Structure formats: structure tokens, C-alpha cells
C-alpha positions in Angstrom: -99.2 14.0 24.8 -98.9 10.4 23.5 -97.4 11.6 20.2 -95.0 14.0 22.0 -93.7 11.3 24.3 -93.1 8.9 21.3 -91.3 11.7 19.5 -89.1 12.4 22.5 -88.3 8.7 22.8 -87.4 8.4 19.2 -85.2 11.4 19.3 -83.5 10.0 22.4 -82.9 6.7 20.7 -81.5 8.4 17.6 -79.1 10.5 19.7 -77.9 7.4 21.5 -77.3 5.6 18.3 -75.4 8.5 16.9 -73.3 8.8 20.0 -72.4 5.1 19.9 -71.6 5.3 16.2 -69.3 8.2 16.7 -67.6 6.5 19.6 -67.1 3.4 17.5 -65.6 5.5 14.7 -63.3 7.2 17.3 -62.1 3.8 18.6 -61.3 2.6 15.0 -59.3 5.8 14.4 -57.4 5.5 17.7 -56.6 1.8 16.9 -55.4 2.8 13.5 -53.3 5.7 14.8 -51.7 3.5 17.5 -51.0 0.5 15.2 -49.5 2.5 12.4 -46.4 3.8 14.3 -45.8 0.3 15.7 -45.9 -1.3 12.2 -43.7 1.5 10.8 -41.2 1.7 13.7 -40.4 -2.0 13.8 -39.1 -2.4 10.2 -37.3 1.0 10.5 -35.5 -0.1 13.6 -34.5 -3.4 12.1 -33.4 -1.8 8.9 -31.2 0.7 10.7 -29.6 -2.0 12.8 -28.9 -4.1 9.7 -27.4 -1.2 7.9 -25.2 -0.3 10.8 -24.0 -3.9 11.1 -23.3 -4.0 7.3 -21.4 -0.7 7.5 -19.3 -1.9 10.5 -18.4 -5.1 8.6 -17.5 -3.2 5.5 -15.3 -0.8 7.5 -13.6 -3.7 9.3 -12.9 -5.5 6.0 -11.6 -2.4 4.4 -9.3 -1.8 7.4 -7.9 -5.3 7.3 -7.3 -5.0 3.5 -5.5 -1.7 3.9 -3.4 -3.0 6.7 -2.6 -6.2 4.7 -1.5 -4.3 1.6 0.5 -1.5 3.3 4.1 -1.3 2.1 7.0 -0.9 4.5 8.6 2.6 4.2 12.3 3.0 3.2 14.6 2.5 6.2 18.2 3.1 7.2 20.5 6.0 8.1 21.6 6.5 4.5 18.1 7.6 3.6 18.9 11.0 5.2 21.3 11.7 2.3 18.5 11.1 -0.3 16.8 14.3 -1.5 13.5 15.0 0.3 11.8 16.4 -2.8 11.9 16.3 -6.6 12.6 13.3 -8.9 15.6 12.1 -6.9 13.6 11.8 -3.7 12.1 8.5 -2.5 8.7 9.6 -3.7 10.0 10.9 -7.0 12.0 7.7 -7.7 8.8 5.7 -7.5 7.5 7.3 -10.7 10.4 6.2 -13.0 12.1 2.9 -14.1 15.1 2.1 -12.0 18.0 3.4 -14.2 16.1 6.6 -14.8 15.2 6.9 -11.1 18.8 6.4 -10.0 20.0 9.0 -12.5 17.9 11.6 -10.5 19.4 10.6 -7.2 22.8 12.4 -6.4 23.7 9.6 -4.0 24.0 7.2 -6.9 25.8 9.3 -9.5 28.9 7.0 -9.8 26.7 3.9 -10.2 24.7 5.6 -12.9 27.9 6.5 -14.7 29.0 2.9 -14.6 25.6 1.7 -15.8 25.8 4.1 -18.7 29.3 3.1 -19.6 28.3 -0.6 -19.6 25.3 0.3 -21.8 22.9 -1.4 -19.2 20.4 1.4 -18.7 17.9 0.1 -21.2 18.3 -3.4 -19.9 17.5 -2.3 -16.4 14.7 0.0 -17.4 13.0 -2.7 -19.5 13.3 -5.4 -16.8 10.2 -6.2 -14.8 10.2 -6.8 -11.1 13.9 -6.8 -10.1 15.9 -6.0 -6.9 18.9 -3.8 -7.3 21.7 -3.6 -4.6 22.9 -0.1 -5.5 26.4 1.0 -4.2 26.4 4.6 -3.1 29.0 7.2 -4.3 30.8 6.6 -1.0 30.9 2.9 -1.7 32.6 3.4 -5.0 35.0 5.9 -3.5 36.2 3.2 -1.1 37.1 0.8 -3.9 40.7 0.4 -4.8 41.3 2.9 -7.7 43.2 0.3 -9.7 40.3 -2.2 -9.5 37.7 0.5 -10.3 39.8 1.8 -13.3 40.2 -1.7 -14.6 36.5 -2.3 -14.5 35.7 1.0 -16.2 38.2 0.2 -18.9 36.3 -3.0 -19.7 32.7 -1.9 -19.9 31.3 -5.0 -21.7 33.4 -7.4 -19.7 34.4 -6.9 -16.1 32.2 -3.8 -15.5 29.1 -5.6 -16.8 29.9 -8.6 -14.7 30.2 -6.5 -11.6 27.1 -4.5 -12.2 24.8 -7.5 -13.1 26.0 -9.2 -9.9 24.1 -6.4 -8.0 20.7 -7.3 -9.6 18.4 -10.1 -8.5 15.2 -11.1 -10.4 12.0 -10.4 -8.4 11.2 -7.6 -6.0 12.5 -8.7 -2.6 10.7 -7.2 0.5 12.8 -6.7 3.7 11.2 -9.9 5.0 12.4 -11.8 1.9 16.0 -10.4 1.9 17.7 -12.9 4.3 19.1 -15.9 2.4 20.8 -16.7 -0.9 19.7 -15.1 -4.2 20.9 -15.9 -7.7 21.9 -12.7 -9.6 21.6 -11.7 -13.2 25.3 -12.3 -13.5 24.6 -16.0 -12.6 26.4 -16.2 -9.2 24.8 -16.2 -5.8 24.9 -13.5 -3.2 24.0 -13.9 0.4 22.0 -11.5 2.7 22.1 -11.7 6.5 20.1 -9.8 9.1 16.6 -8.8 9.9 14.3 -5.9 10.5 16.3 -2.9 9.3 19.9 -4.3 9.6 21.2 -6.2 6.7 24.6 -7.1 5.3 25.4 -8.6 1.9 28.1 -11.3 1.5 29.2 -10.6 5.1 30.4 -7.1 4.3 28.5 -4.1 2.7 25.5 -2.9 4.7 22.2 -1.8 3.5 22.2 1.9 4.4 18.9 2.9 2.8 16.5 0.0 2.0 13.2 -0.7 0.4 13.3 2.2 -2.0 10.7 1.7 -4.7 10.9 2.5 -8.4 8.4 1.8 -11.1 10.0 -1.6 -11.8 12.4 -2.4 -9.0 13.1 -2.4 -5.3 16.4 -0.7 -4.4 18.7 -1.4 -1.5 21.5 1.2 -1.3 24.8 -0.2 0.0 27.8 1.3 1.6 30.1 -1.1 -0.4 30.5 -2.6 -3.9 29.9 -6.3 -4.3 32.4 -8.4 -6.1 31.2 -11.6 -7.8 33.1 -14.8 -7.1 36.1 -15.3 -9.3 
């Protein structure tokens, strides 16, 4: 009886110890399971917030840059006469140097003929960053025939003088147009107006402006400019 009671007491103590040991192991596992998500979640949340903030800042900077660099589209009622497709269109002209681009535009055929007669095509095509005030065919048609014939009969003299008076060094944006500008001919021309309404030397109007070519910005006029005599 004494031995049996001691055996039972020992077995009870062993069972109790095992139970306490298992409970302690269970508590450690629970603490580990609970702590792990907390440690993993916090850095993940912070990282996601940081990434979202960085992406937002990048997008904003990109938007500001795109807005800052955007170019004004061609403007003016005369643009309706420019082809809407092909090499003579506004988009097509942007691919070529200015004399070549103009030769593809039917609105500028008389000007191109005059440039060819004066042997200025290569000069204009090889120039870098110029502004061309380009009289339309209607503009040339309004010139006194005697004056036009006299210019065409003197290609290296009067005709060259008139044509180079229509060219200004540098690519002028619409915002830069108002004011006086020295031409390749050497004389000064004056532009007045703002937004999409401009006149040159108080007469010819810009009917289709800000047309881009590979090396020039073109402003099509409804009149021919005459240099000071």
C-alpha cells in the first residue's frame, strides 16, 4: 500500500509537470505567432506608404514637366487651307527642313517658286532655328503685277532682298512675336498683337501661325512684306 501510494503520487507529479511544460510551450508559440504578424505588418505598411508617396511625387513632377514643355498648336483661320494629311500637312511639314516642307504645301507654291528662282532653298534648309514669315499664294496674287514681275526678273537682287526680309534668326514662339526683329536682309520688321492675332509692319496678318518644320517656325501671312527702301 505504501509503495502504491508513492507510485501514484509520483505519477501525479509527473503528469502535472508535463501539463505545465506543454502549457509553457503553447504560450511561447502563441506569443511567437502573435508577434510575427505585428513585426511583418508594420514595415510592410510603412513601405507601401512610402512607395505610394514616391509614385505620387514622380507623377506630379512628370505632369509638371509635360505641361511646361508642351508646344502651342498652329492657329489661325488660314490653317483650314493647309492639307490635313500627307507631307504638306502641319504634321508632315514638321519632318522636313523649311524649304522642302513649304514645297509640299500647296498654299505656299508661289513662295516656293520665288525661293527656287532666287536659289535660296539650300540656304533656308541649311539654316538652324529660324522664323519664316511666309506669304501665301493669295498674298502674292494681291501684289501689283509690275512689282512682282520686276522682282522675279532680278532673282539675285530685288527678289533675294524681299525674300530674306521675311526670315528672322531664331525660332519665335507666339509669345515672342510682338516687337521688332532684325531680318536676314538686315532691316527690321515689327510685329504687333497677342494670342492668335498678329499683324506685321502694320499690314499683313498672320493667318496660320506657329507651324513647325525641322529647322524653322513658320507664320503664314496674307500679304507680302516689303523691306524699307
